[in-house]
C-alpha positions, 0 to 999 in steps of 0.5 A: 499500499505504501508503495502505491502511494509513493507512486501516485505522489512521483507521478502527481510532481511529474506531472506537475513539472510538465504542466508548469516548466513550459509557462515558467521558461516561457515567463523567463524568456519574456522578462529577459527580453523586456529587460533587454528593450532600450529607448528607440527599439520597435516594439509590440504591445500587448494588443498588437500596435507595433511603435518606437518606444520613446520612453521607458522607466520601469521605476514609474511603471510607464512606457510611451510608444511613437505609434506614428509621427507625432503621435506617442501613446503612455502605457504601463510598461507590462503593455509592452509585449516584445520588441520587433525586429525592424524589417528592412 
């Protein structure tokens, strides 16, 4: 009976790791990308808007993105999803 409980416990642990490991890795990868962003980079917001990062302050939790010449939107830093490769 005790070996069956051990087997079930090991199964639950393995299943938990397999379920949550991809999320942890994706979160870590996105955090590195966000930390590497600098003013002047092309970025995509969570809603899919692509623009140029003109202000990025983690302390204030604010970012400004220029979506058209002379048009900037201000958002929380969590709204900036990822950097975008500039196409030539």
